[in-house]
N, CA, C and O of each residue as an XYZ file, in Angstrom:
352
protein
N     -25.111     34.381   -113.180
C     -26.235     35.287   -113.246
C     -27.495     34.550   -112.785
O     -27.731     33.416   -113.203
N     -28.300     35.174   -111.933
C     -29.536     34.519   -111.480
C     -30.454     34.194   -112.657
O     -30.588     34.981   -113.594
N     -31.074     33.034   -112.591
C     -31.990     32.597   -113.644
C     -33.390     33.151   -113.444
O     -34.060     33.545   -114.399
N     -33.819     33.174   -112.194
C     -35.162     33.634   -111.872
C     -35.281     33.800   -110.367
O     -34.422     33.357   -109.605
N     -36.339     34.433   -109.965
C     -36.661     34.533   -108.546
C     -37.150     33.173   -108.088
O     -38.029     32.588   -108.722
N     -36.605     32.665   -107.012
C     -37.024     31.364   -106.488
C     -38.160     31.517   -105.484
O     -39.210     30.891   -105.625
N     -37.942     32.363   -104.458
C     -39.008     32.599   -103.492
C     -38.809     33.906   -102.748
O     -37.719     34.478   -102.723
N     -39.890     34.355   -102.149
C     -39.895     35.536   -101.294
C     -40.439     35.083    -99.946
O     -41.451     34.383    -99.893
N     -39.788     35.468    -98.868
C     -40.248     35.115    -97.520
C     -40.817     36.358    -96.850
O     -40.186     37.415    -96.837
N     -42.006     36.218    -96.299
C     -42.708     37.328    -95.657
C     -43.165     36.877    -94.280
O     -43.665     35.764    -94.117
N     -42.993     37.743    -93.291
C     -43.485     37.464    -91.944
C     -44.743     38.287    -91.733
O     -44.729     39.515    -91.821
N     -45.830     37.585    -91.452
C     -47.139     38.221    -91.293
C     -47.419     38.522    -89.829
O     -47.054     37.754    -88.939
N     -48.070     39.648    -89.598
C     -48.489     39.966    -88.224
C     -49.853     39.351    -87.931
O     -50.184     39.138    -86.764
N     -50.658     39.057    -88.957
C     -51.966     38.412    -88.807
C     -52.016     37.276    -89.823
O     -52.336     37.492    -90.992
N     -51.704     36.084    -89.376
C     -51.563     34.937    -90.268
C     -52.843     34.638    -91.047
O     -52.807     34.520    -92.272
N     -53.963     34.515    -90.355
C     -55.215     34.146    -91.025
C     -55.623     35.185    -92.069
O     -56.077     34.828    -93.156
N     -55.466     36.448    -91.747
C     -55.793     37.516    -92.689
C     -54.865     37.449    -93.909
O     -55.318     37.576    -95.046
N     -53.589     37.252    -93.669
C     -52.616     37.170    -94.764
C     -52.868     35.943    -95.627
O     -52.791     36.018    -96.853
N     -53.166     34.827    -94.999
C     -53.461     33.600    -95.745
C     -54.680     33.813    -96.647
O     -54.649     33.446    -97.822
N     -55.749     34.400    -96.109
C     -56.937     34.681    -96.915
C     -56.594     35.564    -98.114
O     -57.064     35.319    -99.225
N     -55.777     36.586    -97.887
C     -55.398     37.498    -98.969
C     -54.670     36.749   -100.086
O     -55.060     36.842   -101.249
N     -53.626     36.014    -99.742
C     -52.821     35.346   -100.763
C     -53.567     34.207   -101.454
O     -53.386     33.987   -102.651
N     -54.411     33.475   -100.706
C     -55.110     32.320   -101.278
C     -56.442     32.723   -101.913
O     -56.689     32.411   -103.078
N     -57.296     33.411   -101.161
C     -58.643     33.709   -101.647
C     -58.696     34.917   -102.586
O     -59.452     34.913   -103.558
N     -57.906     35.941   -102.303
C     -57.944     37.142   -103.144
C     -57.013     36.994   -104.350
O     -57.437     37.199   -105.487
N     -55.750     36.639   -104.107
C     -54.792     36.522   -105.209
C     -54.865     35.178   -105.926
O     -54.421     35.059   -107.068
N     -55.422     34.164   -105.262
C     -55.578     32.852   -105.894
C     -54.329     32.009   -105.957
O     -54.221     31.134   -106.815
N     -53.369     32.253   -105.058
C     -52.152     31.441   -105.059
C     -52.460     30.037   -104.551
O     -53.351     29.842   -103.724
N     -51.724     29.083   -105.050
C     -51.907     27.669   -104.683
C     -51.103     27.342   -103.429
O     -49.923     27.679   -103.335
N     -51.747     26.684   -102.468
C     -51.044     26.234   -101.260
C     -50.233     24.994   -101.607
O     -50.773     23.999   -102.091
N     -48.935     25.064   -101.355
C     -48.034     23.938   -101.567
C     -47.942     23.125   -100.282
O     -48.004     21.896   -100.301
N     -47.791     23.840    -99.158
C     -47.651     23.169    -97.863
C     -47.958     24.173    -96.761
O     -47.622     25.353    -96.865
N     -48.596     23.690    -95.709
C     -48.865     24.507    -94.528
C     -48.449     23.700    -93.308
O     -48.879     22.562    -93.124
N     -47.607     24.305    -92.480
C     -47.075     23.616    -91.309
C     -47.197     24.519    -90.094
O     -46.868     25.704    -90.154
N     -47.678     23.948    -88.980
C     -47.644     24.672    -87.713
C     -46.428     24.173    -86.953
O     -46.277     22.974    -86.719
N     -45.565     25.100    -86.570
C     -44.331     24.745    -85.859
C     -44.548     25.028    -84.373
O     -44.379     26.152    -83.902
N     -44.925     23.978    -83.656
C     -45.300     24.082    -82.240
C     -44.205     24.757    -81.410
O     -44.502     25.618    -80.582
N     -42.944     24.373    -81.625
C     -41.846     24.912    -80.826
C     -41.682     26.424    -80.990
O     -41.148     27.093    -80.106
N     -42.145     26.963    -82.128
C     -42.025     28.408    -82.380
C     -43.376     29.113    -82.302
O     -43.462     30.333    -82.445
N     -44.431     28.327    -82.074
C     -45.800     28.847    -82.053
C     -46.076     29.654    -83.320
O     -46.627     30.753    -83.268
N     -45.680     29.081    -84.461
C     -45.808     29.814    -85.714
C     -46.190     28.892    -86.867
O     -45.942     27.687    -86.840
N     -46.796     29.492    -87.866
C     -47.124     28.803    -89.110
C     -46.098     29.147    -90.170
O     -45.477     30.210    -90.147
N     -45.936     28.203    -91.115
C     -45.184     28.460    -92.337
C     -46.070     27.951    -93.468
O     -46.411     26.770    -93.523
N     -46.433     28.850    -94.360
C     -47.301     28.529    -95.487
C     -46.522     28.762    -96.775
O     -46.076     29.877    -97.044
N     -46.361     27.715    -97.564
C     -45.696     27.830    -98.862
C     -46.764     27.970    -99.931
O     -47.663     27.136   -100.043
N     -46.657     29.033   -100.712
C     -47.621     29.343   -101.766
C     -46.890     29.406   -103.096
O     -45.731     29.817   -103.154
N     -47.567     28.998   -104.169
C     -46.929     28.995   -105.485
C     -47.616     29.956   -106.444
O     -48.841     29.980   -106.562
N     -46.796     30.745   -107.122
C     -47.255     31.632   -108.192
C     -46.990     30.944   -109.524
O     -46.349     29.894   -109.570
N     -47.477     31.529   -110.589
C     -47.191     31.012   -111.924
C     -45.684     30.959   -112.138
O     -44.954     31.829   -111.661
N     -45.228     29.956   -112.842
C     -43.799     29.837   -113.131
C     -43.007     29.194   -112.014
O     -41.782     29.101   -112.094
N     -43.697     28.744   -110.961
C     -43.019     28.039   -109.880
C     -42.422     28.915   -108.794
O     -41.887     28.391   -107.817
N     -42.497     30.223   -108.932
C     -41.999     31.118   -107.882
C     -42.884     30.939   -106.653
O     -44.101     30.809   -106.776
N     -42.280     30.932   -105.480
C     -43.041     30.707   -104.254
C     -42.960     31.886   -103.294
O     -42.014     32.673   -103.314
N     -43.976     31.979   -102.461
C     -43.982     32.880   -101.312
C     -43.998     32.009   -100.078
O     -44.844     31.124    -99.949
N     -43.069     32.252    -99.168
C     -43.071     31.610    -97.862
C     -43.689     32.607    -96.900
O     -43.113     33.663    -96.635
N     -44.860     32.273    -96.377
C     -45.541     33.152    -95.443
C     -45.336     32.595    -94.041
O     -45.797     31.498    -93.725
N     -44.643     33.357    -93.209
C     -44.369     32.955    -91.835
C     -45.245     33.760    -90.885
O     -45.677     34.864    -91.217
N     -45.504     33.215    -89.719
C     -46.175     33.962    -88.657
C     -45.434     33.704    -87.358
O     -44.858     32.635    -87.159
N     -45.453     34.680    -86.489
C     -44.889     34.548    -85.151
C     -45.849     35.242    -84.211
O     -46.522     36.186    -84.625
N     -45.942     34.813    -82.950
C     -46.924     35.382    -82.018
C     -46.845     36.900    -81.888
O     -47.874     37.571    -81.975
N     -45.679     37.449    -81.689
C     -45.503     38.892    -81.537
C     -44.220     39.324    -82.230
O     -43.223     39.598    -81.562
N     -44.225     39.389    -83.559
C     -42.981     39.752    -84.236
C     -42.605     41.196    -83.925
O     -43.467     42.074    -83.912
N     -41.327     41.442    -83.675
C     -40.900     42.821    -83.428
C     -40.996     43.642    -84.709
O     -41.025     43.088    -85.808
N     -41.044     44.923    -84.567
C     -41.022     45.791    -85.732
C     -39.682     45.635    -86.421
O     -38.673     45.367    -85.769
N     -39.663     45.799    -87.723
C     -38.435     45.625    -88.497
C     -37.416     46.696    -88.129
O     -37.693     47.891    -88.227
N     -36.280     46.271    -87.720
C     -35.102     47.129    -87.549
C     -33.984     46.374    -88.243
O     -33.638     46.683    -89.383
N     -33.418     45.386    -87.561
C     -32.452     44.503    -88.194
C     -32.723     43.055    -87.830
O     -32.003     42.166    -88.285
N     -33.739     42.793    -87.023
C     -34.054     41.449    -86.571
C     -34.685     40.638    -87.705
O     -35.720     41.043    -88.236
N     -34.088     39.500    -88.091
C     -34.617     38.736    -89.224
C     -35.983     38.101    -88.952
O     -36.627     37.641    -89.894
N     -36.439     38.061    -87.721
C     -37.743     37.493    -87.408
C     -38.807     38.575    -87.258
O     -39.879     38.306    -86.717
N     -38.537     39.780    -87.718
C     -39.484     40.893    -87.605
C     -40.533     40.816    -88.711
O     -40.351     40.105    -89.699
N     -41.619     41.544    -88.540
C     -42.687     41.559    -89.538
C     -42.211     42.204    -90.830
O     -41.405     43.135    -90.802
N     -42.696     41.723    -91.942
C     -42.347     42.293    -93.235
C     -41.544     41.338    -94.085
O     -41.471     40.145    -93.790
N     -40.945     41.853    -95.131
C     -40.166     41.035    -96.048
C     -38.950     40.480    -95.338
O     -38.178     41.232    -94.743
N     -38.773     39.181    -95.396
C     -37.636     38.542    -94.746
C     -36.453     38.439    -95.707
O     -35.341     38.848    -95.372
N     -36.690     37.896    -96.892
C     -35.614     37.820    -97.880
C     -36.163     37.470    -99.255
O     -37.296     37.007    -99.387
N     -35.350     37.695   -100.266
C     -35.609     37.244   -101.628
C     -34.562     36.200   -101.952
O     -33.410     36.331   -101.536
N     -34.935     35.176   -102.678
C     -33.971     34.145   -103.071
C     -33.999     34.014   -104.585
O     -35.066     33.958   -105.196
N     -32.822     33.965   -105.181
C     -32.705     33.852   -106.626
C     -32.169     32.473   -106.993
O     -31.278     31.951   -106.322
N     -32.701     31.894   -108.038
C     -32.208     30.625   -108.548
C     -31.055     30.882   -109.520
O     -31.112     31.806   -110.331
N     -30.026     30.069   -109.431
C     -28.887     30.158   -110.348
C     -28.570     28.770   -110.870
O     -28.966     27.764   -110.281
N     -27.855     28.726   -111.976
C     -27.452     27.440   -112.563
C     -26.357     26.784   -111.744
O     -26.414     25.585   -111.471
N     -25.350     27.573   -111.348
C     -24.178     27.043   -110.659
C     -23.732     28.064   -109.602
O     -23.140     29.093   -109.929
N     -24.025     27.763   -108.341
C     -23.724     28.720   -107.263
C     -22.227     29.004   -107.175
O     -21.827     30.137   -106.909
N     -21.401     27.988   -107.395
C     -19.944     28.193   -107.306
C     -19.457     29.165   -108.379
O     -18.533     29.942   -108.137
N     -20.058     29.128   -109.537
C     -19.655     30.021   -110.622
C     -20.068     31.466   -110.322
O     -19.489     32.402   -110.873
N     -21.058     31.648   -109.459
C     -21.539     32.983   -109.119
C     -20.674     33.664   -108.064
O     -20.730     34.885   -107.924
N     -19.887     32.910   -107.329
C     -19.079     33.480   -106.238
C     -17.818     34.133   -106.728
O     -17.042     34.654   -105.927
């Protein structure tokens, strides 16, 4: 059984605007910010209370969400478990 939510990954269409929202408006703590030159994208790790994180990604022109995992919007949710093998 999952213990808690580990992280949520979100792809932003406007990185700077999204970063301001999560950091300045919501007050989330920046854990790490990386610019990935090969992908022309940022990855910003933010921490909420209890250690849950948001991974904020950006891409130059993300496609609209259909089934493409690099599209704008929620990318995935990750749950923490005690023993992954026991969960399978």
